[in-house]
PQR file of N, CA, C, O and H, with PARSE charges and radii, in Angstrom:
ATOM      1  N   MET A   1      -1.897  25.667 -31.419 -0.4000 1.5000
ATOM      2  CA  MET A   1      -3.098  25.913 -30.653 -0.0000 2.0000
ATOM      3  C   MET A   1      -4.053  24.756 -30.876  0.5500 1.7000
ATOM      4  O   MET A   1      -4.209  24.294 -32.007 -0.5500 1.4000
ATOM      5  N   ASN A   2      -4.685  24.285 -29.832 -0.4000 1.5000
ATOM      6  CA  ASN A   2      -5.673  23.212 -29.902 -0.0000 2.0000
ATOM      7  C   ASN A   2      -7.063  23.829 -29.804  0.5500 1.7000
ATOM      8  O   ASN A   2      -7.372  24.549 -28.854 -0.5500 1.4000
ATOM      9  H   ASN A   2      -4.558  24.660 -28.914  0.4000 1.0000
ATOM     10  N   ILE A   3      -7.890  23.538 -30.792 -0.4000 1.5000
ATOM     11  CA  ILE A   3      -9.214  24.139 -30.895 -0.0000 2.0000
ATOM     12  C   ILE A   3     -10.274  23.058 -30.887  0.5500 1.7000
ATOM     13  O   ILE A   3     -10.212  22.104 -31.663 -0.5500 1.4000
ATOM     14  H   ILE A   3      -7.639  22.953 -31.564  0.4000 1.0000
ATOM     15  N   LEU A   4     -11.250  23.216 -30.003 -0.4000 1.5000
ATOM     16  CA  LEU A   4     -12.378  22.296 -29.917 -0.0000 2.0000
ATOM     17  C   LEU A   4     -13.552  22.916 -30.665  0.5500 1.7000
ATOM     18  O   LEU A   4     -13.917  24.064 -30.411 -0.5500 1.4000
ATOM     19  H   LEU A   4     -11.300  23.991 -29.373  0.4000 1.0000
ATOM     20  N   VAL A   5     -14.144  22.156 -31.588 -0.4000 1.5000
ATOM     21  CA  VAL A   5     -15.312  22.612 -32.332 -0.0000 2.0000
ATOM     22  C   VAL A   5     -16.484  21.717 -31.968  0.5500 1.7000
ATOM     23  O   VAL A   5     -16.472  20.522 -32.265 -0.5500 1.4000
ATOM     24  H   VAL A   5     -13.847  21.223 -31.794  0.4000 1.0000
ATOM     25  N   THR A   6     -17.496  22.289 -31.326 -0.4000 1.5000
ATOM     26  CA  THR A   6     -18.709  21.535 -31.002 -0.0000 2.0000
ATOM     27  C   THR A   6     -19.705  21.705 -32.134  0.5500 1.7000
ATOM     28  O   THR A   6     -19.635  22.675 -32.889 -0.5500 1.4000
ATOM     29  H   THR A   6     -17.506  23.259 -31.085  0.4000 1.0000
ATOM     30  N   GLY A   7     -20.626  20.774 -32.254 -0.4000 1.5000
ATOM     31  CA  GLY A   7     -21.577  20.829 -33.357 -0.0000 2.0000
ATOM     32  C   GLY A   7     -20.895  20.632 -34.695  0.5500 1.7000
ATOM     33  O   GLY A   7     -21.243  21.273 -35.686 -0.5500 1.4000
ATOM     34  H   GLY A   7     -20.683  19.986 -31.641  0.4000 1.0000
ATOM     35  N   ALA A   8     -19.930  19.747 -34.711 -0.4000 1.5000
ATOM     36  CA  ALA A   8     -19.055  19.575 -35.876 -0.0000 2.0000
ATOM     37  C   ALA A   8     -19.768  19.074 -37.128  0.5500 1.7000
ATOM     38  O   ALA A   8     -19.262  19.266 -38.233 -0.5500 1.4000
ATOM     39  H   ALA A   8     -19.648  19.226 -33.906  0.4000 1.0000
ATOM     40  N   ASN A   9     -20.923  18.440 -36.983 -0.4000 1.5000
ATOM     41  CA  ASN A   9     -21.613  17.893 -38.151 -0.0000 2.0000
ATOM     42  C   ASN A   9     -22.724  18.800 -38.664  0.5500 1.7000
ATOM     43  O   ASN A   9     -23.403  18.461 -39.633 -0.5500 1.4000
ATOM     44  H   ASN A   9     -21.334  18.283 -36.085  0.4000 1.0000
ATOM     45  N   GLY A  10     -22.915  19.949 -38.023 -0.4000 1.5000
ATOM     46  CA  GLY A  10     -23.913  20.912 -38.481 -0.0000 2.0000
ATOM     47  C   GLY A  10     -23.374  21.741 -39.634  0.5500 1.7000
ATOM     48  O   GLY A  10     -22.270  21.501 -40.123 -0.5500 1.4000
ATOM     49  H   GLY A  10     -22.364  20.225 -37.235  0.4000 1.0000
ATOM     50  N   LYS A  11     -24.159  22.715 -40.065 -0.4000 1.5000
ATOM     51  CA  LYS A  11     -23.773  23.535 -41.221 -0.0000 2.0000
ATOM     52  C   LYS A  11     -22.483  24.304 -40.976  0.5500 1.7000
ATOM     53  O   LYS A  11     -21.556  24.234 -41.782 -0.5500 1.4000
ATOM     54  H   LYS A  11     -25.056  22.911 -39.668  0.4000 1.0000
ATOM     55  N   LEU A  12     -22.417  25.037 -39.872 -0.4000 1.5000
ATOM     56  CA  LEU A  12     -21.229  25.835 -39.589 -0.0000 2.0000
ATOM     57  C   LEU A  12     -20.035  24.946 -39.239  0.5500 1.7000
ATOM     58  O   LEU A  12     -18.935  25.155 -39.750 -0.5500 1.4000
ATOM     59  H   LEU A  12     -23.171  25.094 -39.217  0.4000 1.0000
ATOM     60  N   GLY A  13     -20.249  23.959 -38.370 -0.4000 1.5000
ATOM     61  CA  GLY A  13     -19.171  23.054 -37.988 -0.0000 2.0000
ATOM     62  C   GLY A  13     -18.579  22.322 -39.174  0.5500 1.7000
ATOM     63  O   GLY A  13     -17.365  22.124 -39.237 -0.5500 1.4000
ATOM     64  H   GLY A  13     -21.143  23.789 -37.955  0.4000 1.0000
ATOM     65  N   SER A  14     -19.413  21.917 -40.112 -0.4000 1.5000
ATOM     66  CA  SER A  14     -18.946  21.225 -41.317 -0.0000 2.0000
ATOM     67  C   SER A  14     -18.064  22.128 -42.176  0.5500 1.7000
ATOM     68  O   SER A  14     -17.073  21.676 -42.750 -0.5500 1.4000
ATOM     69  H   SER A  14     -20.398  22.078 -40.061  0.4000 1.0000
ATOM     70  N   GLU A  15     -18.429  23.395 -42.257 -0.4000 1.5000
ATOM     71  CA  GLU A  15     -17.619  24.337 -43.033 -0.0000 2.0000
ATOM     72  C   GLU A  15     -16.240  24.534 -42.389  0.5500 1.7000
ATOM     73  O   GLU A  15     -15.228  24.605 -43.085 -0.5500 1.4000
ATOM     74  H   GLU A  15     -19.234  23.762 -41.791  0.4000 1.0000
ATOM     75  N   ILE A  16     -16.213  24.619 -41.074 -0.4000 1.5000
ATOM     76  CA  ILE A  16     -14.927  24.744 -40.378 -0.0000 2.0000
ATOM     77  C   ILE A  16     -14.095  23.489 -40.604  0.5500 1.7000
ATOM     78  O   ILE A  16     -12.886  23.567 -40.827 -0.5500 1.4000
ATOM     79  H   ILE A  16     -17.035  24.561 -40.509  0.4000 1.0000
ATOM     80  N   LYS A  17     -14.753  22.326 -40.545 -0.4000 1.5000
ATOM     81  CA  LYS A  17     -14.051  21.054 -40.753 -0.0000 2.0000
ATOM     82  C   LYS A  17     -13.422  20.996 -42.141  0.5500 1.7000
ATOM     83  O   LYS A  17     -12.303  20.506 -42.293 -0.5500 1.4000
ATOM     84  H   LYS A  17     -15.734  22.263 -40.364  0.4000 1.0000
ATOM     85  N   LYS A  18     -14.133  21.490 -43.154 -0.4000 1.5000
ATOM     86  CA  LYS A  18     -13.614  21.487 -44.520 -0.0000 2.0000
ATOM     87  C   LYS A  18     -12.348  22.340 -44.650  0.5500 1.7000
ATOM     88  O   LYS A  18     -11.455  22.027 -45.438 -0.5500 1.4000
ATOM     89  H   LYS A  18     -15.042  21.888 -43.030  0.4000 1.0000
ATOM     90  N   ARG A  19     -12.285  23.415 -43.871 -0.4000 1.5000
ATOM     91  CA  ARG A  19     -11.190  24.375 -44.003 -0.0000 2.0000
ATOM     92  C   ARG A  19     -10.086  24.221 -42.954  0.5500 1.7000
ATOM     93  O   ARG A  19      -9.107  24.968 -42.971 -0.5500 1.4000
ATOM     94  H   ARG A  19     -13.010  23.669 -43.231  0.4000 1.0000
ATOM     95  N   ALA A  20     -10.236  23.275 -42.059 -0.4000 1.5000
ATOM     96  CA  ALA A  20      -9.273  23.106 -40.964 -0.0000 2.0000
ATOM     97  C   ALA A  20      -7.857  22.841 -41.461  0.5500 1.7000
ATOM     98  O   ALA A  20      -6.889  23.264 -40.830 -0.5500 1.4000
ATOM     99  H   ALA A  20     -11.031  22.669 -42.045  0.4000 1.0000
ATOM    100  N   ASN A  21      -7.732  22.156 -42.569 -0.4000 1.5000
ATOM    101  CA  ASN A  21      -6.390  21.827 -43.075 -0.0000 2.0000
ATOM    102  C   ASN A  21      -5.667  23.035 -43.670  0.5500 1.7000
ATOM    103  O   ASN A  21      -4.488  22.935 -44.010 -0.5500 1.4000
ATOM    104  H   ASN A  21      -8.519  21.812 -43.081  0.4000 1.0000
ATOM    105  N   THR A  22      -6.346  24.167 -43.800 -0.4000 1.5000
ATOM    106  CA  THR A  22      -5.693  25.375 -44.324 -0.0000 2.0000
ATOM    107  C   THR A  22      -4.888  26.095 -43.242  0.5500 1.7000
ATOM    108  O   THR A  22      -4.156  27.043 -43.525 -0.5500 1.4000
ATOM    109  H   THR A  22      -7.304  24.248 -43.524  0.4000 1.0000
ATOM    110  N   VAL A  23      -5.034  25.634 -42.009 -0.4000 1.5000
ATOM    111  CA  VAL A  23      -4.297  26.215 -40.886 -0.0000 2.0000
ATOM    112  C   VAL A  23      -3.552  25.076 -40.184  0.5500 1.7000
ATOM    113  O   VAL A  23      -3.949  24.658 -39.096 -0.5500 1.4000
ATOM    114  H   VAL A  23      -5.629  24.864 -41.780  0.4000 1.0000
ATOM    115  N   PRO A  24      -2.476  24.573 -40.795 -0.5600 1.5000
ATOM    116  CA  PRO A  24      -1.799  23.385 -40.274  0.2800 2.0000
ATOM    117  C   PRO A  24      -1.168  23.571 -38.890  0.5500 1.7000
ATOM    118  O   PRO A  24      -0.893  22.582 -38.210 -0.5500 1.4000
ATOM    119  N   GLN A  25      -0.936  24.793 -38.467 -0.4000 1.5000
ATOM    120  CA  GLN A  25      -0.339  25.015 -37.151 -0.0000 2.0000
ATOM    121  C   GLN A  25      -1.367  24.876 -36.026  0.5500 1.7000
ATOM    122  O   GLN A  25      -0.995  24.883 -34.852 -0.5500 1.4000
ATOM    123  H   GLN A  25      -1.159  25.596 -39.019  0.4000 1.0000
ATOM    124  N   TRP A  26      -2.636  24.752 -36.361 -0.4000 1.5000
ATOM    125  CA  TRP A  26      -3.696  24.571 -35.366 -0.0000 2.0000
ATOM    126  C   TRP A  26      -4.195  23.128 -35.410  0.5500 1.7000
ATOM    127  O   TRP A  26      -4.321  22.534 -36.481 -0.5500 1.4000
ATOM    128  H   TRP A  26      -2.938  24.746 -37.314  0.4000 1.0000
ATOM    129  N   ASN A  27      -4.474  22.583 -34.243 -0.4000 1.5000
ATOM    130  CA  ASN A  27      -5.026  21.229 -34.133 -0.0000 2.0000
ATOM    131  C   ASN A  27      -6.505  21.346 -33.783  0.5500 1.7000
ATOM    132  O   ASN A  27      -6.863  21.898 -32.742 -0.5500 1.4000
ATOM    133  H   ASN A  27      -4.371  23.066 -33.373  0.4000 1.0000
ATOM    134  N   PHE A  28      -7.344  20.833 -34.641 -0.4000 1.5000
ATOM    135  CA  PHE A  28      -8.782  20.889 -34.425 -0.0000 2.0000
ATOM    136  C   PHE A  28      -9.286  19.563 -33.869  0.5500 1.7000
ATOM    137  O   PHE A  28      -8.861  18.492 -34.302 -0.5500 1.4000
ATOM    138  H   PHE A  28      -7.053  20.384 -35.486  0.4000 1.0000
ATOM    139  N   TYR A  29     -10.188  19.649 -32.915 -0.4000 1.5000
ATOM    140  CA  TYR A  29     -10.878  18.493 -32.344 -0.0000 2.0000
ATOM    141  C   TYR A  29     -12.358  18.725 -32.590  0.5500 1.7000
ATOM    142  O   TYR A  29     -12.934  19.682 -32.073 -0.5500 1.4000
ATOM    143  H   TYR A  29     -10.533  20.519 -32.563  0.4000 1.0000
ATOM    144  N   PHE A  30     -12.977  17.855 -33.377 -0.4000 1.5000
ATOM    145  CA  PHE A  30     -14.373  18.018 -33.754 -0.0000 2.0000
ATOM    146  C   PHE A  30     -15.236  17.024 -32.982  0.5500 1.7000
ATOM    147  O   PHE A  30     -14.953  15.826 -32.959 -0.5500 1.4000
ATOM    148  H   PHE A  30     -12.509  17.078 -33.798  0.4000 1.0000
ATOM    149  N   ILE A  31     -16.291  17.537 -32.353 -0.4000 1.5000
ATOM    150  CA  ILE A  31     -17.207  16.683 -31.611 -0.0000 2.0000
ATOM    151  C   ILE A  31     -18.642  17.053 -31.951  0.5500 1.7000
ATOM    152  O   ILE A  31     -18.932  18.184 -32.342 -0.5500 1.4000
ATOM    153  H   ILE A  31     -16.520  18.511 -32.372  0.4000 1.0000
ATOM    154  N   ASP A  32     -19.532  16.083 -31.796 -0.4000 1.5000
ATOM    155  CA  ASP A  32     -20.936  16.327 -32.078 -0.0000 2.0000
ATOM    156  C   ASP A  32     -21.800  15.344 -31.298  0.5500 1.7000
ATOM    157  O   ASP A  32     -21.316  14.333 -30.790 -0.5500 1.4000
ATOM    158  H   ASP A  32     -19.296  15.164 -31.479  0.4000 1.0000
ATOM    159  N   PHE A  33     -23.048  15.653 -31.217 -0.4000 1.5000
ATOM    160  CA  PHE A  33     -24.056  14.793 -30.603 -0.0000 2.0000
ATOM    161  C   PHE A  33     -24.337  13.649 -31.571  0.5500 1.7000
ATOM    162  O   PHE A  33     -24.314  13.912 -32.773 -0.5500 1.4000
ATOM    163  H   PHE A  33     -23.441  16.475 -31.629  0.4000 1.0000
ATOM    164  N   PRO A  34     -24.590  12.448 -31.184 -0.5600 1.5000
ATOM    165  CA  PRO A  34     -24.859  11.949 -29.846  0.2800 2.0000
ATOM    166  C   PRO A  34     -23.632  11.455 -29.083  0.5500 1.7000
ATOM    167  O   PRO A  34     -23.707  11.237 -27.874 -0.5500 1.4000
ATOM    168  N   GLU A  35     -22.494  11.274 -29.778 -0.4000 1.5000
ATOM    169  CA  GLU A  35     -21.320  10.752 -29.065 -0.0000 2.0000
ATOM    170  C   GLU A  35     -20.799  11.745 -28.028  0.5500 1.7000
ATOM    171  O   GLU A  35     -20.050  11.373 -27.124 -0.5500 1.4000
ATOM    172  H   GLU A  35     -22.433  11.451 -30.760  0.4000 1.0000
ATOM    173  N   PHE A  36     -21.191  12.985 -28.161 -0.4000 1.5000
ATOM    174  CA  PHE A  36     -20.780  13.980 -27.179 -0.0000 2.0000
ATOM    175  C   PHE A  36     -21.966  14.865 -26.859  0.5500 1.7000
ATOM    176  O   PHE A  36     -22.472  15.573 -27.730 -0.5500 1.4000
ATOM    177  H   PHE A  36     -21.799  13.288 -28.895  0.4000 1.0000
ATOM    178  N   ASN A  37     -22.412  14.826 -25.610 -0.4000 1.5000
ATOM    179  CA  ASN A  37     -23.565  15.593 -25.159 -0.0000 2.0000
ATOM    180  C   ASN A  37     -23.064  16.792 -24.348  0.5500 1.7000
ATOM    181  O   ASN A  37     -22.410  16.616 -23.320 -0.5500 1.4000
ATOM    182  H   ASN A  37     -22.000  14.251 -24.903  0.4000 1.0000
ATOM    183  N   LEU A  38     -23.368  17.993 -24.802 -0.4000 1.5000
ATOM    184  CA  LEU A  38     -22.889  19.203 -24.122 -0.0000 2.0000
ATOM    185  C   LEU A  38     -23.458  19.371 -22.719  0.5500 1.7000
ATOM    186  O   LEU A  38     -22.954  20.182 -21.942 -0.5500 1.4000
ATOM    187  H   LEU A  38     -23.899  18.135 -25.637  0.4000 1.0000
ATOM    188  N   TYR A  39     -24.487  18.625 -22.389 -0.4000 1.5000
ATOM    189  CA  TYR A  39     -25.041  18.695 -21.032 -0.0000 2.0000
ATOM    190  C   TYR A  39     -24.227  17.881 -20.030  0.5500 1.7000
ATOM    191  O   TYR A  39     -24.476  17.960 -18.827 -0.5500 1.4000
ATOM    192  H   TYR A  39     -24.897  17.966 -23.020  0.4000 1.0000
ATOM    193  N   GLN A  40     -23.269  17.110 -20.503 -0.4000 1.5000
ATOM    194  CA  GLN A  40     -22.386  16.340 -19.621 -0.0000 2.0000
ATOM    195  C   GLN A  40     -21.156  17.187 -19.324  0.5500 1.7000
ATOM    196  O   GLN A  40     -20.103  17.029 -19.943 -0.5500 1.4000
ATOM    197  H   GLN A  40     -23.066  17.046 -21.480  0.4000 1.0000
ATOM    198  N   PHE A  41     -21.317  18.094 -18.356 -0.4000 1.5000
ATOM    199  CA  PHE A  41     -20.280  19.085 -18.069 -0.0000 2.0000
ATOM    200  C   PHE A  41     -18.941  18.455 -17.675  0.5500 1.7000
ATOM    201  O   PHE A  41     -17.888  18.966 -18.057 -0.5500 1.4000
ATOM    202  H   PHE A  41     -22.171  18.222 -17.853  0.4000 1.0000
ATOM    203  N   GLY A  42     -18.966  17.372 -16.932 -0.4000 1.5000
ATOM    204  CA  GLY A  42     -17.732  16.697 -16.554 -0.0000 2.0000
ATOM    205  C   GLY A  42     -16.982  16.175 -17.770  0.5500 1.7000
ATOM    206  O   GLY A  42     -15.752  16.201 -17.809 -0.5500 1.4000
ATOM    207  H   GLY A  42     -19.821  16.957 -16.623  0.4000 1.0000
ATOM    208  N   LYS A  43     -17.718  15.708 -18.748 -0.4000 1.5000
ATOM    209  CA  LYS A  43     -17.115  15.193 -19.980 -0.0000 2.0000
ATOM    210  C   LYS A  43     -16.448  16.329 -20.755  0.5500 1.7000
ATOM    211  O   LYS A  43     -15.379  16.141 -21.336 -0.5500 1.4000
ATOM    212  H   LYS A  43     -18.717  15.687 -18.716  0.4000 1.0000
ATOM    213  N   ILE A  44     -17.066  17.489 -20.763 -0.4000 1.5000
ATOM    214  CA  ILE A  44     -16.484  18.650 -21.450 -0.0000 2.0000
ATOM    215  C   ILE A  44     -15.148  19.000 -20.810  0.5500 1.7000
ATOM    216  O   ILE A  44     -14.152  19.202 -21.504 -0.5500 1.4000
ATOM    217  H   ILE A  44     -17.933  17.642 -20.290  0.4000 1.0000
ATOM    218  N   ASP A  45     -15.133  19.070 -19.478 -0.4000 1.5000
ATOM    219  CA  ASP A  45     -13.886  19.368 -18.767 -0.0000 2.0000
ATOM    220  C   ASP A  45     -12.810  18.343 -19.091  0.5500 1.7000
ATOM    221  O   ASP A  45     -11.642  18.687 -19.271 -0.5500 1.4000
ATOM    222  H   ASP A  45     -15.943  18.906 -18.914  0.4000 1.0000
ATOM    223  N   GLU A  46     -13.215  17.089 -19.163 -0.4000 1.5000
ATOM    224  CA  GLU A  46     -12.278  16.000 -19.462 -0.0000 2.0000
ATOM    225  C   GLU A  46     -11.652  16.187 -20.841  0.5500 1.7000
ATOM    226  O   GLU A  46     -10.435  16.069 -20.989 -0.5500 1.4000
ATOM    227  H   GLU A  46     -14.164  16.810 -19.017  0.4000 1.0000
ATOM    228  N   VAL A  47     -12.467  16.477 -21.846 -0.4000 1.5000
ATOM    229  CA  VAL A  47     -11.965  16.671 -23.208 -0.0000 2.0000
ATOM    230  C   VAL A  47     -11.033  17.885 -23.264  0.5500 1.7000
ATOM    231  O   VAL A  47      -9.986  17.834 -23.908 -0.5500 1.4000
ATOM    232  H   VAL A  47     -13.455  16.573 -21.726  0.4000 1.0000
ATOM    233  N   ILE A  48     -11.409  18.961 -22.597 -0.4000 1.5000
ATOM    234  CA  ILE A  48     -10.592  20.178 -22.594 -0.0000 2.0000
ATOM    235  C   ILE A  48      -9.233  19.910 -21.957  0.5500 1.7000
ATOM    236  O   ILE A  48      -8.201  20.309 -22.496 -0.5500 1.4000
ATOM    237  H   ILE A  48     -12.260  19.002 -22.074  0.4000 1.0000
ATOM    238  N   CYS A  49      -9.234  19.242 -20.823 -0.4000 1.5000
ATOM    239  CA  CYS A  49      -7.971  18.971 -20.121 -0.0000 2.0000
ATOM    240  C   CYS A  49      -7.099  17.964 -20.860  0.5500 1.7000
ATOM    241  O   CYS A  49      -5.895  18.174 -20.999 -0.5500 1.4000
ATOM    242  H   CYS A  49     -10.073  18.918 -20.385  0.4000 1.0000
ATOM    243  N   GLU A  50      -7.693  16.876 -21.334 -0.4000 1.5000
ATOM    244  CA  GLU A  50      -6.922  15.833 -22.018 -0.0000 2.0000
ATOM    245  C   GLU A  50      -6.257  16.334 -23.295  0.5500 1.7000
ATOM    246  O   GLU A  50      -5.154  15.907 -23.633 -0.5500 1.4000
ATOM    247  H   GLU A  50      -8.672  16.705 -21.220  0.4000 1.0000
ATOM    248  N   ASN A  51      -6.925  17.235 -23.999 -0.4000 1.5000
ATOM    249  CA  ASN A  51      -6.419  17.708 -25.288 -0.0000 2.0000
ATOM    250  C   ASN A  51      -5.796  19.090 -25.216  0.5500 1.7000
ATOM    251  O   ASN A  51      -5.416  19.664 -26.236 -0.5500 1.4000
ATOM    252  H   ASN A  51      -7.822  17.582 -23.724  0.4000 1.0000
ATOM    253  N   LYS A  52      -5.692  19.627 -23.995 -0.4000 1.5000
ATOM    254  CA  LYS A  52      -5.094  20.954 -23.777 -0.0000 2.0000
ATOM    255  C   LYS A  52      -5.701  21.989 -24.732  0.5500 1.7000
ATOM    256  O   LYS A  52      -4.992  22.679 -25.464 -0.5500 1.4000
ATOM    257  H   LYS A  52      -6.000  19.162 -23.166  0.4000 1.0000
ATOM    258  N   ILE A  53      -7.028  22.071 -24.697 -0.4000 1.5000
ATOM    259  CA  ILE A  53      -7.770  22.975 -25.570 -0.0000 2.0000
ATOM    260  C   ILE A  53      -7.504  24.424 -25.179  0.5500 1.7000
ATOM    261  O   ILE A  53      -7.597  24.789 -24.008 -0.5500 1.4000
ATOM    262  H   ILE A  53      -7.603  21.511 -24.102  0.4000 1.0000
ATOM    263  N   SER A  54      -7.172  25.240 -26.170 -0.4000 1.5000
ATOM    264  CA  SER A  54      -6.919  26.669 -25.968 -0.0000 2.0000
ATOM    265  C   SER A  54      -8.128  27.514 -26.326  0.5500 1.7000
ATOM    266  O   SER A  54      -8.306  28.613 -25.800 -0.5500 1.4000
ATOM    267  H   SER A  54      -7.095  24.943 -27.122  0.4000 1.0000
ATOM    268  N   CYS A  55      -8.959  26.997 -27.224 -0.4000 1.5000
ATOM    269  CA  CYS A  55     -10.073  27.775 -27.751 -0.0000 2.0000
ATOM    270  C   CYS A  55     -11.225  26.830 -28.076  0.5500 1.7000
ATOM    271  O   CYS A  55     -11.008  25.703 -28.521 -0.5500 1.4000
ATOM    272  H   CYS A  55      -8.815  26.104 -27.650  0.4000 1.0000
ATOM    273  N   ILE A  56     -12.456  27.302 -27.847 -0.4000 1.5000
ATOM    274  CA  ILE A  56     -13.644  26.515 -28.196 -0.0000 2.0000
ATOM    275  C   ILE A  56     -14.477  27.328 -29.176  0.5500 1.7000
ATOM    276  O   ILE A  56     -14.787  28.495 -28.933 -0.5500 1.4000
ATOM    277  H   ILE A  56     -12.632  28.217 -27.485  0.4000 1.0000
ATOM    278  N   ILE A  57     -14.832  26.694 -30.284 -0.4000 1.5000
ATOM    279  CA  ILE A  57     -15.766  27.288 -31.235 -0.0000 2.0000
ATOM    280  C   ILE A  57     -17.060  26.492 -31.102  0.5500 1.7000
ATOM    281  O   ILE A  57     -17.133  25.334 -31.512 -0.5500 1.4000
ATOM    282  H   ILE A  57     -14.581  25.746 -30.482  0.4000 1.0000
ATOM    283  N   ASN A  58     -18.070  27.119 -30.530 -0.4000 1.5000
ATOM    284  CA  ASN A  58     -19.326  26.427 -30.273 -0.0000 2.0000
ATOM    285  C   ASN A  58     -20.280  26.615 -31.446  0.5500 1.7000
ATOM    286  O   ASN A  58     -20.858  27.687 -31.632 -0.5500 1.4000
ATOM    287  H   ASN A  58     -18.011  28.060 -30.197  0.4000 1.0000
ATOM    288  N   CYS A  59     -20.432  25.557 -32.230 -0.4000 1.5000
ATOM    289  CA  CYS A  59     -21.358  25.567 -33.365 -0.0000 2.0000
ATOM    290  C   CYS A  59     -22.592  24.728 -33.062  0.5500 1.7000
ATOM    291  O   CYS A  59     -23.454  24.562 -33.925 -0.5500 1.4000
ATOM    292  H   CYS A  59     -19.963  24.686 -32.078  0.4000 1.0000
ATOM    293  N   ALA A  60     -22.686  24.201 -31.852 -0.4000 1.5000
ATOM    294  CA  ALA A  60     -23.817  23.360 -31.471 -0.0000 2.0000
ATOM    295  C   ALA A  60     -25.070  24.218 -31.339  0.5500 1.7000
ATOM    296  O   ALA A  60     -25.009  25.373 -30.918 -0.5500 1.4000
ATOM    297  H   ALA A  60     -21.986  24.336 -31.151  0.4000 1.0000
ATOM    298  N   ASP A  61     -26.205  23.631 -31.707 -0.4000 1.5000
ATOM    299  CA  ASP A  61     -27.458  24.344 -31.577 -0.0000 2.0000
ATOM    300  C   ASP A  61     -28.561  23.393 -31.153  0.5500 1.7000
ATOM    301  O   ASP A  61     -28.390  22.174 -31.163 -0.5500 1.4000
ATOM    302  H   ASP A  61     -26.254  22.693 -32.049  0.4000 1.0000
ATOM    303  N   TYR A  62     -29.672  23.959 -30.787 -0.4000 1.5000
ATOM    304  CA  TYR A  62     -30.834  23.189 -30.384 -0.0000 2.0000
ATOM    305  C   TYR A  62     -31.867  23.366 -31.466  0.5500 1.7000
ATOM    306  O   TYR A  62     -32.376  24.471 -31.657 -0.5500 1.4000
ATOM    307  H   TYR A  62     -29.810  24.949 -30.779  0.4000 1.0000
ATOM    308  N   THR A  63     -32.192  22.305 -32.180 -0.4000 1.5000
ATOM    309  CA  THR A  63     -33.018  22.431 -33.379 -0.0000 2.0000
ATOM    310  C   THR A  63     -34.486  22.049 -33.209  0.5500 1.7000
ATOM    311  O   THR A  63     -35.251  22.126 -34.170 -0.5500 1.4000
ATOM    312  H   THR A  63     -31.780  21.408 -32.025  0.4000 1.0000
ATOM    313  N   ASP A  64     -34.893  21.641 -32.019 -0.4000 1.5000
ATOM    314  CA  ASP A  64     -36.301  21.283 -31.806 -0.0000 2.0000
ATOM    315  C   ASP A  64     -37.070  22.568 -31.468  0.5500 1.7000
ATOM    316  O   ASP A  64     -37.181  22.951 -30.303 -0.5500 1.4000
ATOM    317  H   ASP A  64     -34.272  21.578 -31.238  0.4000 1.0000
ATOM    318  N   VAL A  65     -37.587  23.209 -32.487 -0.4000 1.5000
ATOM    319  CA  VAL A  65     -38.222  24.520 -32.335 -0.0000 2.0000
ATOM    320  C   VAL A  65     -39.413  24.455 -31.380  0.5500 1.7000
ATOM    321  O   VAL A  65     -39.614  25.383 -30.596 -0.5500 1.4000
ATOM    322  H   VAL A  65     -37.497  22.897 -33.433  0.4000 1.0000
ATOM    323  N   ASN A  66     -40.198  23.395 -31.424 -0.4000 1.5000
ATOM    324  CA  ASN A  66     -41.379  23.296 -30.565 -0.0000 2.0000
ATOM    325  C   ASN A  66     -41.020  23.174 -29.084  0.5500 1.7000
ATOM    326  O   ASN A  66     -41.806  23.589 -28.232 -0.5500 1.4000
ATOM    327  H   ASN A  66     -40.035  22.642 -32.061  0.4000 1.0000
ATOM    328  N   LYS A  67     -39.876  22.627 -28.764 -0.4000 1.5000
ATOM    329  CA  LYS A  67     -39.470  22.468 -27.373 -0.0000 2.0000
ATOM    330  C   LYS A  67     -38.592  23.627 -26.885  0.5500 1.7000
ATOM    331  O   LYS A  67     -38.374  23.778 -25.683 -0.5500 1.4000
ATOM    332  H   LYS A  67     -39.237  22.290 -29.456  0.4000 1.0000
ATOM    333  N   ALA A  68     -38.099  24.432 -27.803 -0.4000 1.5000
ATOM    334  CA  ALA A  68     -37.197  25.519 -27.430 -0.0000 2.0000
ATOM    335  C   ALA A  68     -37.930  26.640 -26.713  0.5500 1.7000
ATOM    336  O   ALA A  68     -37.314  27.634 -26.330 -0.5500 1.4000
ATOM    337  H   ALA A  68     -38.276  24.310 -28.780  0.4000 1.0000
TER
END
């Protein structure tokens, strides 16, 4: 199974990254801002199709409390 993890450098994403090797039958793809912007919907589709993603774990968040 190919799994895409967004927000890979945040608290939750980092924990998943640390433990990814405990499930060797799954392939994890870790992405984060700024190299990957979730507002670029075409780019998301491209990553999903190119890597045949079966599951997405969304750990991305918006941390600017004043603008939220």
